[in-house]
C-alpha positions as CSV (number, residue, x, y, z in Angstrom):
1,M,-0.1,0.3,0.3
2,Q,2.6,1.6,1.4
3,L,4.1,1.5,-2.3
4,L,1.7,2.2,-4.0
5,T,1.2,5.4,-2.3
6,I,5.3,6.4,-2.9
7,I,4.3,5.6,-7.0
8,F,1.1,7.7,-7.2
9,L,2.8,10.3,-5.5
10,I,5.7,10.0,-8.2
11,I,3.1,10.2,-11.4
12,I,1.0,13.3,-9.5
13,C,4.2,15.6,-9.5
14,G,5.5,14.0,-12.9
15,V,2.3,15.6,-14.3
16,F,3.5,18.3,-12.8
17,V,6.8,18.5,-13.5
18,T,5.6,18.2,-17.0
19,L,2.7,20.8,-16.7
20,Y,5.1,24.0,-15.4
21,I,7.7,22.7,-18.4
22,L,4.9,22.7,-21.5
23,S,3.8,25.6,-19.8
24,H,6.9,27.8,-19.0
25,N,8.2,26.9,-23.0
26,E,4.8,27.9,-24.1
27,V,5.7,31.1,-22.8
28,K,8.9,31.5,-24.0
29,N,6.9,31.0,-26.3
30,I,4.5,33.6,-26.9
31,T,7.5,36.3,-25.9
32,N,10.0,34.8,-28.7
33,Q,6.7,35.4,-30.8
34,L,5.8,39.1,-29.1
35,S,9.0,39.6,-30.0
36,R,9.1,39.3,-33.4
37,I,5.9,40.5,-33.5
38,N,6.7,43.8,-31.8
39,K,9.8,44.6,-34.1
40,T,8.5,44.1,-37.7
41,N,5.7,45.2,-39.2
42,T,3.7,42.7,-39.6
43,N,-0.7,41.6,-38.3
44,S,0.7,38.2,-37.6
45,K,-1.6,36.8,-34.0
46,I,0.0,35.1,-30.8
47,L,-0.1,30.9,-32.0
48,L,-0.2,28.0,-29.0
49,T,1.7,25.4,-29.5
50,F,0.4,23.1,-26.0
51,S,-3.1,25.6,-24.4
52,N,-4.7,25.1,-21.6
53,K,-8.1,27.3,-20.3
54,E,-5.4,30.0,-18.8
55,M,-2.8,29.8,-21.9
56,K,-5.8,29.8,-24.1
57,N,-7.3,33.2,-22.0
58,L,-3.5,34.9,-21.5
59,A,-3.5,34.5,-25.6
60,S,-6.8,35.9,-26.3
61,E,-6.1,39.0,-24.1
62,I,-2.2,39.8,-25.7
63,N,-3.9,38.9,-29.2
64,K,-6.7,41.7,-28.6
65,T,-4.1,44.2,-27.0
66,L,-2.5,43.2,-30.5
67,E,-5.2,43.8,-32.5
68,E,-5.7,47.7,-30.9
69,K,-2.8,47.6,-31.7
70,Q,-2.8,47.3,-35.6
71,K,-5.9,49.6,-35.4
72,S,-3.7,52.5,-32.9
73,E,-1.3,52.9,-36.1
74,I,-3.9,52.6,-39.2
75,E,-5.9,56.1,-37.8
76,H,-2.2,57.4,-36.7
77,K,-1.0,56.7,-40.0
78,R,-4.7,58.7,-41.9
79,M,-4.4,60.9,-39.3
80,D,-0.8,61.4,-40.9
81,L,-1.4,62.1,-43.8
82,E,-4.7,63.6,-44.3
83,L,-2.8,66.1,-42.0
84,R,0.2,66.9,-44.3
85,Q,-2.6,66.3,-47.1
86,A,-4.1,69.8,-45.1
87,I,-0.9,71.3,-45.4
88,A,0.0,71.2,-48.8
89,N,-3.3,72.4,-49.5
90,I,-3.6,75.5,-46.7
91,S,0.0,76.3,-48.2
92,H,-1.3,76.2,-51.8
93,D,-4.8,77.6,-51.4
94,L,-2.8,80.7,-49.2
95,R,0.4,81.4,-51.4
96,T,-2.5,81.5,-54.7
97,P,-4.1,85.1,-53.9
98,L,-0.8,85.7,-52.5
99,T,1.4,85.5,-55.4
100,S,-0.8,87.1,-56.4
101,I,-1.3,90.5,-54.6
102,M,3.2,90.4,-54.3
103,G,2.6,90.2,-58.6
104,Y,0.1,93.4,-59.1
105,I,1.8,95.2,-56.5
106,Q,5.3,95.6,-58.5
107,L,4.1,95.9,-61.9
108,M,2.3,99.0,-59.2
109,E,5.8,99.8,-58.8
110,E,6.6,100.7,-61.9
111,D,7.1,104.0,-62.5
112,S,5.7,104.5,-66.0
113,L,2.7,102.6,-65.0
114,P,-0.4,104.6,-65.6
115,C,-2.8,106.3,-62.7
116,H,-5.7,104.8,-64.3
117,E,-3.6,101.0,-64.4
118,K,-2.1,101.8,-60.7
119,K,-5.4,101.8,-60.0
120,E,-6.6,98.7,-61.8
121,Y,-4.4,97.3,-60.1
122,A,-4.4,98.8,-56.5
123,D,-8.4,97.2,-57.1
124,I,-7.0,94.1,-58.3
125,V,-4.9,93.5,-55.1
126,K,-8.3,94.9,-52.7
127,R,-10.3,91.9,-53.9
128,R,-7.3,89.5,-53.6
129,A,-6.5,91.0,-50.0
130,E,-10.6,90.1,-49.5
131,S,-10.7,86.8,-51.2
132,L,-7.2,86.0,-48.6
133,Q,-9.2,87.5,-45.5
134,S,-12.6,85.5,-46.4
135,L,-10.1,82.2,-46.4
136,I,-8.3,83.1,-43.2
137,S,-11.1,83.3,-42.2
138,S,-12.4,80.0,-43.1
139,F,-9.7,77.6,-41.6
140,Y,-10.4,79.6,-38.1
141,D,-13.7,78.7,-39.1
142,L,-13.5,75.3,-39.8
143,S,-11.4,75.0,-37.0
144,R,-13.4,76.0,-34.1
145,L,-16.0,73.9,-35.4
146,E,-14.4,70.8,-36.1
147,G,-12.9,71.9,-31.8
148,K,-16.1,72.1,-30.6
149,E,-15.4,75.3,-29.6
150,Y,-18.6,77.1,-31.7
151,K,-20.9,78.8,-29.9
152,F,-24.4,78.2,-31.0
153,D,-27.5,80.4,-29.9
154,L,-29.5,78.3,-30.4
155,K,-33.3,79.0,-30.6
156,S,-36.7,78.9,-32.5
157,V,-35.9,80.6,-35.8
158,N,-38.2,80.9,-38.8
159,I,-35.9,79.3,-41.7
160,N,-39.0,80.7,-44.2
161,N,-38.2,84.3,-43.8
162,I,-34.3,83.5,-43.7
163,M,-34.0,82.0,-47.0
164,C,-36.5,84.4,-49.0
165,D,-34.3,86.9,-47.9
166,L,-31.2,85.2,-48.8
167,I,-32.7,84.9,-52.2
168,A,-33.5,88.0,-52.8
169,S,-30.5,89.4,-51.6
170,F,-28.8,87.3,-54.8
171,Y,-31.0,88.6,-57.3
172,K,-27.5,90.5,-58.8
173,D,-25.7,87.7,-59.1
174,F,-28.7,85.3,-60.8
175,L,-28.4,88.2,-62.8
176,T,-24.6,88.2,-63.8
177,K,-24.7,84.0,-63.5
178,E,-27.5,84.1,-66.6
179,I,-29.2,81.4,-63.6
180,E,-33.0,81.4,-63.2
181,P,-33.5,80.5,-60.0
182,I,-36.2,78.2,-59.8
183,I,-38.1,78.3,-56.0
184,D,-40.6,76.4,-54.8
185,I,-41.2,76.9,-50.9
186,D,-44.1,76.1,-48.9
187,E,-45.3,80.1,-47.2
188,K,-46.2,78.6,-43.7
189,V,-44.0,75.4,-42.1
190,S,-42.9,75.5,-38.4
191,L,-39.9,76.2,-36.7
192,V,-36.7,75.0,-35.9
193,I,-34.6,75.7,-33.3
194,A,-31.4,76.6,-34.5
195,D,-28.4,79.3,-34.6
196,E,-30.1,82.3,-37.3
197,N,-26.7,83.3,-37.9
198,A,-25.5,79.5,-38.6
199,V,-28.3,79.3,-40.9
200,K,-27.9,82.2,-43.0
201,R,-23.8,80.7,-43.6
202,I,-25.3,77.9,-44.5
203,F,-28.3,78.5,-47.3
204,S,-25.3,81.5,-48.3
205,N,-22.5,78.6,-48.5
206,L,-24.7,76.8,-50.7
207,I,-26.3,79.4,-53.1
208,Q,-22.7,80.7,-53.7
209,N,-21.6,77.0,-54.3
210,A,-24.8,76.8,-56.6
211,L,-24.0,80.2,-58.1
212,K,-19.5,79.3,-58.6
213,Y,-20.0,75.9,-60.1
214,G,-23.8,75.4,-62.0
215,N,-25.3,77.3,-65.1
216,E,-28.6,77.5,-66.4
217,F,-31.0,77.3,-63.3
218,M,-30.7,76.6,-59.6
219,Y,-33.4,75.1,-57.8
220,I,-34.5,75.4,-53.9
221,S,-37.1,74.1,-52.2
222,L,-38.2,74.4,-48.4
223,K,-41.0,71.8,-47.9
224,E,-42.8,70.4,-45.0
225,Y,-43.6,67.2,-43.8
226,E,-44.9,64.4,-41.2
227,G,-42.5,66.7,-38.1
228,Y,-39.6,67.5,-40.4
229,I,-38.8,70.4,-42.5
230,T,-36.3,69.9,-46.5
231,T,-34.4,72.2,-47.9
232,T,-33.3,71.7,-51.2
233,F,-30.5,73.1,-53.8
234,T,-30.0,71.3,-56.9
235,N,-28.0,73.0,-59.8
236,V,-26.1,71.3,-62.8
237,A,-23.0,69.9,-62.0
238,R,-21.6,67.7,-65.3
239,N,-18.2,67.5,-63.8
240,L,-19.4,65.2,-60.6
241,S,-19.1,61.5,-60.3
242,E,-21.2,59.5,-58.1
243,E,-17.5,59.0,-56.4
244,D,-17.3,62.0,-55.3
245,I,-20.6,62.4,-53.9
246,A,-19.3,60.5,-51.6
247,H,-15.7,62.7,-50.6
248,L,-18.4,66.2,-51.2
249,F,-18.8,67.7,-47.2
250,E,-14.8,66.0,-46.9
251,R,-12.3,69.5,-45.2
252,F,-10.2,70.9,-48.8
253,F,-12.5,68.9,-51.9
254,T,-12.7,69.7,-54.7
255,A,-13.6,68.0,-57.8
256,D,-10.8,69.7,-59.7
257,P,-7.8,67.8,-58.1
258,T,-4.3,69.8,-59.1
259,R,-6.6,72.8,-57.5
260,S,-6.2,75.5,-60.2
261,G,-9.3,77.1,-60.0
262,K,-11.1,79.3,-57.7
263,S,-12.3,76.5,-54.6
264,T,-10.3,75.3,-51.4
265,G,-13.2,72.6,-50.7
266,L,-13.6,74.6,-47.4
267,G,-17.8,76.2,-48.2
268,L,-19.4,72.7,-47.9
269,A,-17.4,71.2,-44.8
270,I,-18.5,74.0,-42.6
271,T,-21.7,73.7,-43.6
272,K,-21.7,70.0,-42.8
273,E,-20.6,70.8,-39.2
274,L,-22.9,73.9,-38.8
275,V,-26.1,71.6,-39.3
276,E,-25.1,68.7,-38.2
277,Q,-24.1,70.7,-35.3
278,M,-26.8,72.2,-34.5
279,G,-28.6,68.9,-34.7
280,H,-29.9,68.6,-38.4
281,E,-28.8,66.1,-40.8
282,I,-27.6,67.3,-44.4
283,S,-27.2,64.8,-47.8
284,A,-25.7,65.2,-51.1
285,K,-26.8,63.2,-54.1
286,L,-26.0,63.4,-58.0
287,A,-29.1,62.1,-60.2
288,D,-28.5,62.8,-64.2
289,C,-25.9,64.9,-64.1
290,K,-27.6,68.1,-61.3
291,L,-26.3,67.8,-57.6
292,S,-28.2,67.8,-54.7
293,I,-27.9,69.0,-51.6
294,I,-31.0,67.9,-49.2
295,I,-31.0,70.1,-45.5
296,K,-33.9,67.6,-43.3
297,W,-34.4,70.2,-40.2
298,R,-35.9,68.9,-37.1
299,T,-38.8,71.1,-36.2
300,T,-39.4,71.8,-32.8
301,H,-42.5,69.1,-32.6
302,S,-40.0,66.8,-33.4
303,S,-37.3,67.9,-30.8
């Protein structure tokens, strides 16, 4: 009996020693794999050669940490690329009007230049400077919006009145661009909770965008449906593709990749931030070469 007990104890000790050796080797295996993963740019995961419940749990938690690390690295690279592109775009957009201003100033310094031409160039420099000031203000406003630092004065607002006043203020612009405004506005609509100045800027941005890039006509509607007010701005946009629509509200996006035109890609990005931070929805769609930007406003009844 005593001999059987000794044999049994020896077997138990052997099992524990074996498990210890296997666990020790598995820890070394995990350590070596982690070391290799950390030294190389790889998406590898920890693989076990020997496993029990504790080892499986350990490997599972390590692999979750590795996945989060990989996601973090991908996001960091994306943000770094976006930041580099943003800096390049800002540099380009600031340099363009500055170069123009410097060129006209040099022309104005010519002693032989007639007075009427100096005045003409001075007017051009003033317009370019105003454009530059507006651009810098847009950069600042977008930065504040994205940093959630923009302060809204939210209250009940009649967007019908704002819309009608703004359309009237752009009357000369429609004539100059030979664009026919097609207006379809409900006279009596519910109030919405919004910042009045923000609403004015949103509508102004969308009308200016359509005037700058559209032609032939501009369709503007304001309708109320089941607790929501929908405003739609539609214009001809032959140079846009379905792929462009997915990026339309991104900062610095323009349909012209060379950025040779006047667009900075900030207007629609600011518009989207203003709409969404006030609690409403904005979207865009392209159909038959016509771009429609739709805002869905929650009324005071639906809030």
